[in-house]
matplotlib code that plots the C-alpha trace (Angstrom):
import matplotlib.pyplot as plt

x = [0.0, 2.8, 4.6, 1.5, 1.3, 4.9, 4.1, 1.4, 3.6, 6.5, 4.2, 2.6, 6.1, 7.3, 4.3, 4.9, 8.1, 10.7, 10.4, 9.8, 12.9, 15.1, 13.6, 13.9, 17.5, 18.4, 16.5, 17.0, 20.0, 18.3, 15.4, 12.7, 11.0, 8.9, 5.6, 6.0, 6.6, 3.5, 1.2, 2.7, 2.4, -1.2, -2.2, 0.2, -0.2, -4.0, -3.7, -1.1, -3.5, -6.3, -4.0, -2.7, -6.3, -7.4, -4.4, -4.7, -8.4, -7.7, -5.0, -7.3, -10.1, -7.9, -5.7, -6.5, -5.8, -5.7, -8.1, -9.0, -9.8, -6.1, -5.3, -6.6, -3.3, -1.7, -3.7, -0.7, 1.0, -1.6, 0.3, 3.9, 4.0, 2.5, 5.1, 7.9, 6.4, 6.3, 10.0, 11.1, 11.7, 13.8, 15.8, 16.4, 17.3, 19.9, 21.4, 21.4, 23.1, 25.8, 24.6, 24.7, 25.7, 22.5, 20.4, 21.9, 21.7, 18.0, 17.3, 19.6, 18.0, 14.6, 15.3, 16.7, 13.7, 11.3, 13.0, 12.9, 9.3, 8.3, 9.9, 8.1, 4.7, 5.5, 6.4, 3.3, 0.8, 2.5, 1.3, 2.4, 1.1, 4.6, 6.2, 3.6, 4.3, 8.0, 7.6, 5.4, 7.8, 10.8, 9.3, 7.8, 11.2, 13.0, 10.5, 11.0, 14.8, 15.0, 12.6, 14.6, 17.9, 16.5, 15.1, 18.5, 20.6, 18.5, 19.1, 16.2, 17.3, 16.0, 14.9, 11.9, 9.7, 9.7, 7.4, 10.5, 10.3, 6.8, 7.7, 10.8, 8.8, 6.3, 9.1, 11.2, 8.2, 7.2, 10.7, 10.5, 7.1, 8.8, 11.5, 8.8, 7.2, 10.5, 10.8, 7.2, 7.6, 10.8, 8.9, 5.8, 7.7, 10.0, 7.2, 5.2, 8.1, 10.6, 8.3, 8.0, 11.1, 13.4, 11.8, 12.6, 16.2, 16.6, 15.1, 17.3, 20.5, 19.5, 18.9, 22.2, 24.2, 22.5, 20.9, 24.1, 25.0, 21.6, 21.7, 25.2, 23.9, 21.0, 23.3, 25.9, 23.3, 21.8, 25.2, 25.6, 22.2, 23.1, 26.4, 24.7, 22.0, 24.6, 26.4, 25.8, 22.8, 25.0, 27.4, 28.1, 27.1, 30.6, 31.3, 28.2, 29.2, 32.7, 31.1, 28.9, 31.9, 34.0, 31.0, 30.6, 34.2, 33.9, 30.6, 32.2, 34.9, 32.3, 30.2, 33.3, 33.7, 30.1, 30.1, 33.1, 31.2, 28.2, 30.4, 32.0, 28.5, 27.3, 30.3, 29.4, 25.7, 26.7, 28.1, 25.0, 22.0, 20.4, 22.1, 18.9, 20.1, 23.4, 22.3, 21.4, 24.6, 26.8, 25.6, 26.0, 29.5, 28.1, 25.0, 27.2, 28.7, 25.3, 25.7, 28.2, 25.7, 23.0, 25.2, 26.1, 22.5, 21.4, 24.2, 23.5, 19.8, 20.8, 22.8, 19.9, 17.7, 20.1, 20.2, 16.4, 16.6, 14.8, 12.3, 15.0, 15.5, 11.9, 12.5, 15.7, 13.7, 11.1, 13.9, 15.0, 11.4, 11.4, 14.6, 12.7, 11.3, 14.7, 15.9, 12.9, 13.5, 17.1, 16.2, 14.1, 17.4, 20.1, 20.4, 23.9, 22.6, 19.9, 22.4, 24.6, 21.6, 20.9, 24.5, 24.1, 20.8, 22.2, 25.3, 23.3, 20.8, 23.7, 25.3, 22.0, 21.4, 24.9, 24.1, 21.0, 23.3, 24.7, 28.0, 27.6, 28.1, 30.3, 32.6, 35.3, 32.7, 31.1, 34.5, 35.3, 31.9, 32.2, 35.7, 34.7, 31.6, 33.8, 36.2, 33.5, 31.7, 34.8, 35.2, 31.6, 31.9, 35.2, 33.4, 30.6, 33.0, 35.1, 32.2]
y = [0.0, 2.4, 1.6, 2.5, 5.7, 6.6, 5.8, 8.5, 10.9, 10.7, 11.2, 14.3, 15.7, 15.0, 17.0, 19.9, 20.8, 18.7, 20.5, 23.9, 23.6, 22.9, 25.7, 28.3, 27.3, 28.0, 31.3, 32.7, 34.8, 36.5, 37.7, 35.9, 34.1, 36.4, 36.2, 32.5, 31.7, 33.6, 32.0, 28.6, 28.4, 29.6, 26.9, 24.0, 23.9, 23.2, 21.3, 18.9, 18.2, 17.3, 15.2, 13.3, 12.7, 11.5, 9.3, 7.6, 7.1, 5.3, 3.0, 2.2, 1.2, -0.9, -2.5, -6.2, -8.3, -5.2, -3.5, -0.4, 1.5, 1.2, 3.7, 6.4, 6.0, 7.6, 10.9, 12.8, 12.4, 14.8, 17.8, 16.7, 18.0, 21.3, 21.8, 21.0, 23.7, 26.3, 25.6, 25.6, 29.4, 29.5, 26.4, 27.5, 31.0, 29.6, 27.2, 29.9, 32.3, 29.8, 29.0, 25.3, 24.6, 26.2, 24.4, 21.0, 21.6, 22.4, 19.2, 17.1, 18.3, 17.9, 14.3, 13.5, 15.1, 13.2, 9.9, 10.5, 11.5, 8.8, 6.1, 7.2, 7.2, 3.8, 2.2, 3.8, 2.8, -0.2, 1.0, 2.8, 6.0, 6.5, 6.4, 8.9, 11.3, 11.0, 12.5, 15.4, 16.3, 16.2, 18.6, 20.9, 21.2, 21.8, 24.5, 26.3, 26.1, 27.1, 30.0, 31.2, 31.0, 32.3, 35.5, 36.4, 35.4, 35.6, 38.8, 39.8, 39.9, 42.7, 41.8, 41.4, 38.5, 36.2, 33.5, 31.2, 30.0, 28.6, 27.0, 25.5, 24.1, 22.4, 20.7, 19.7, 18.4, 16.3, 14.9, 14.1, 12.3, 10.1, 9.3, 8.4, 6.2, 4.5, 3.4, 2.1, 0.2, -1.4, -2.7, -3.8, -5.6, -7.3, -8.4, -9.8, -11.4, -12.5, -12.9, -11.2, -12.8, -11.6, -8.2, -8.0, -9.0, -6.6, -3.7, -4.4, -4.6, -1.4, 0.5, -0.6, 0.2, 3.3, 5.3, 7.2, 7.7, 9.1, 11.5, 12.7, 13.1, 15.2, 17.4, 18.0, 18.7, 21.3, 23.0, 22.9, 24.5, 27.3, 27.9, 27.8, 30.2, 32.7, 32.7, 35.6, 35.2, 35.8, 33.0, 30.8, 27.2, 25.8, 27.7, 26.3, 22.8, 23.3, 24.3, 21.2, 19.0, 20.1, 19.5, 16.0, 15.2, 16.3, 14.4, 11.2, 11.2, 11.8, 8.9, 6.7, 7.4, 6.7, 3.6, 2.3, 3.0, 1.0, -2.0, -2.0, -1.7, -4.7, -6.7, -5.8, -6.6, -10.0, -10.8, -10.0, -10.8, -14.1, -16.0, -15.6, -12.0, -13.2, -13.1, -9.4, -8.4, -10.2, -7.9, -4.6, -4.0, -4.3, -2.3, 0.4, 1.0, 2.4, 5.4, 7.1, 7.1, 8.4, 11.2, 12.2, 12.2, 14.5, 17.0, 16.9, 17.5, 20.7, 21.7, 21.0, 23.0, 26.0, 25.6, 25.5, 22.0, 19.9, 18.7, 16.7, 14.8, 13.4, 10.8, 9.7, 9.1, 7.1, 4.9, 4.4, 3.4, 0.9, -0.8, -1.8, -4.8, -6.5, -5.8, -7.6, -10.5, -10.7, -10.7, -13.8, -15.5, -13.8, -10.8, -10.3, -10.1, -7.6, -5.5, -5.4, -4.1, -1.5, -0.3, -0.3, 1.6, 4.4, 5.0, 4.8, 7.4, 9.7, 9.4, 10.1, 13.1, 14.3, 13.8, 16.0, 18.8, 19.1, 21.1, 21.9, 18.2, 17.8, 15.4, 15.3, 14.6, 11.8, 10.2, 10.3, 8.8, 6.0, 5.1, 4.8, 2.8, 0.4, 0.1, -0.6, -2.9, -5.0, -5.0, -6.2, -9.0, -10.2, -10.2, -12.3, -14.7, -15.1, -15.3]
z = [0.0, 0.9, -2.3, -4.3, -2.4, -3.3, -7.0, -6.9, -4.9, -7.3, -10.3, -8.8, -7.9, -11.5, -12.7, -10.3, -8.4, -10.2, -13.5, -11.8, -9.6, -12.6, -14.7, -11.9, -11.1, -14.8, -15.1, -11.6, -12.3, -15.2, -13.1, -15.1, -12.2, -10.1, -11.9, -12.6, -8.9, -7.8, -10.4, -10.2, -6.4, -6.5, -8.9, -8.0, -4.3, -4.3, -7.5, -6.0, -3.1, -5.5, -7.7, -4.7, -3.4, -6.8, -7.3, -3.9, -4.5, -7.8, -6.3, -3.4, -5.8, -8.0, -5.3, -4.7, -1.7, 0.6, 3.1, 1.1, 4.3, 5.2, 2.5, 4.8, 6.6, 3.6, 3.8, 5.3, 1.9, 0.4, 1.7, 0.8, -2.8, -1.6, 1.1, -1.4, -3.8, -1.0, -0.1, -3.8, -4.2, -1.0, -1.9, -5.5, -4.3, -1.9, -4.6, -7.3, -4.9, -4.1, -0.6, -1.1, 2.5, 3.8, 1.2, 2.0, 5.7, 5.5, 3.6, 5.8, 9.1, 7.6, 6.6, 10.1, 11.8, 9.5, 10.3, 14.1, 14.2, 11.7, 13.8, 16.9, 15.1, 13.5, 16.8, 18.5, 15.8, 14.2, 10.8, 7.6, 9.1, 10.5, 7.0, 5.7, 8.7, 8.0, 4.6, 5.9, 8.8, 6.5, 4.0, 6.7, 8.5, 5.3, 4.4, 7.7, 7.6, 4.0, 4.4, 7.5, 5.6, 2.4, 3.9, 5.2, 2.1, -1.1, -2.9, -5.2, -8.9, -11.1, -14.6, -16.9, -16.4, -19.4, -20.7, -21.3, -17.7, -18.2, -21.5, -20.0, -17.1, -19.3, -21.3, -18.3, -16.4, -19.4, -19.5, -15.7, -16.2, -18.9, -16.4, -13.9, -16.5, -17.3, -13.7, -13.6, -16.9, -15.6, -12.5, -14.4, -17.1, -14.7, -12.4, -15.4, -17.2, -14.5, -11.5, -8.1, -6.6, -9.4, -9.3, -5.5, -6.1, -9.0, -7.1, -4.1, -6.2, -8.0, -4.7, -3.2, -6.3, -7.7, -4.9, -4.1, -7.7, -8.6, -5.6, -6.8, -10.4, -9.3, -7.1, -9.8, -12.4, -10.1, -9.7, -13.5, -14.0, -11.6, -13.5, -16.9, -15.6, -14.7, -18.1, -20.4, -22.6, -25.6, -24.8, -27.8, -27.8, -27.7, -24.5, -22.9, -24.0, -22.5, -19.1, -19.2, -20.2, -17.2, -14.9, -16.3, -15.7, -12.0, -11.8, -13.2, -10.5, -7.8, -9.1, -9.1, -5.4, -4.4, -6.7, -4.7, -1.5, -2.8, -3.8, -0.3, 1.2, -0.7, 0.5, 4.1, 3.5, 2.2, 5.6, 7.5, 5.2, 4.5, 1.7, -0.4, -1.1, -2.5, -6.2, -5.9, -4.0, -6.6, -9.4, -7.4, -8.9, -12.4, -11.6, -10.2, -13.6, -14.8, -12.5, -14.9, -17.7, -15.4, -14.2, -17.7, -18.8, -15.9, -16.8, -20.5, -19.9, -18.0, -21.1, -23.4, -21.2, -21.4, -25.2, -25.4, -26.9, -24.1, -26.7, -28.4, -25.2, -25.3, -28.0, -26.2, -23.0, -25.0, -26.2, -22.6, -21.8, -24.6, -23.4, -20.2, -22.1, -23.1, -19.6, -18.2, -20.6, -19.6, -15.9, -16.4, -17.4, -15.4, -13.1, -14.5, -18.0, -16.9, -15.1, -18.3, -20.3, -17.7, -18.0, -21.8, -21.6, -19.4, -21.5, -24.8, -23.4, -22.5, -25.9, -27.7, -25.5, -26.4, -30.0, -29.5, -28.4, -31.9, -32.0, -28.3, -27.3, -24.2, -25.9, -23.2, -20.6, -22.6, -23.3, -19.6, -18.6, -21.2, -20.1, -16.4, -17.4, -19.3, -16.4, -13.8, -16.1, -16.5, -12.7, -12.3, -14.9, -13.2, -9.8, -11.2, -12.8, -9.6, -7.1]

ax = plt.figure().add_subplot(projection="3d")
ax.plot(x, y, z, "-o")
ax.set_aspect("equal")
plt.show()
């Protein structure tokens, strides 16, 4: 039930604050955001509540083998997207102004507070209400801290409001929704083709190997968006591509570090978990290689956004969705084969996004990402062969 609630939550957030955050971060320095923020907040906050209510109602009606009344425990999730939208201008303002420490601290303290309160509620009620409350507290505390820091540190930027922010938001949100769809198609295809047990092992291996890399990719792409947003509007495309390429090289080394941490973590987990999890842990080194393509794709998407070419990324994402089916087929035969196709998908998506950049393609960054992907893939294959 909680997993279904999170599916609805991530879809609503993809439609609302994910695309808006990325667009605001890119346009903030040019002062094109004031009217958009006011109008967007007025529409998106109540709209997100209605969307969450409608989505949870639908999953409650179609869910089988569950007590539908128990979905009432997920009602706190209704306000989570709205809280995120309200904190968005402060968080983006801090990030665009270079106050990354304050922005990260706000999110970190919010996450810790949510976990602490959520655990207390979970122990007291022995239900998924604790998990739902955890999300609410995390977003509420983040909002309070970001607003407090933002009021002191965000300097208003003068400039003319422009319709480009709204257009950029629509395209970026559409791309985010396709990304959400790719994740859901992956799970549905795997469950139908390979079975629930294989789906569980695949999901666990993916979480252990990719969660840190995905967080790093999102963070580095946010920094790149802020940098690209501060470049002169007359900057030529090759200059923008060079900025993105340097960011991708830094991102690749960061992903190499967190991938190593994930591999070490998998080795530790293998010592304490039931042997039934061994097949998932064995493919973590290979799965970790996919993080380089993911990081490259996030950064290239930021470049495409700055170039006004996000629409070109749509067909690339559709290709990524289509590759979910051969991955599911491969998983029904071998988790290692499935992990190999995931690595292939991520790097192919990154290369196609680079191709969409035209003459602005961050070639050096792509070469670096491909090289590290090959190195970690080889490590993963050797680990599978040995163990």
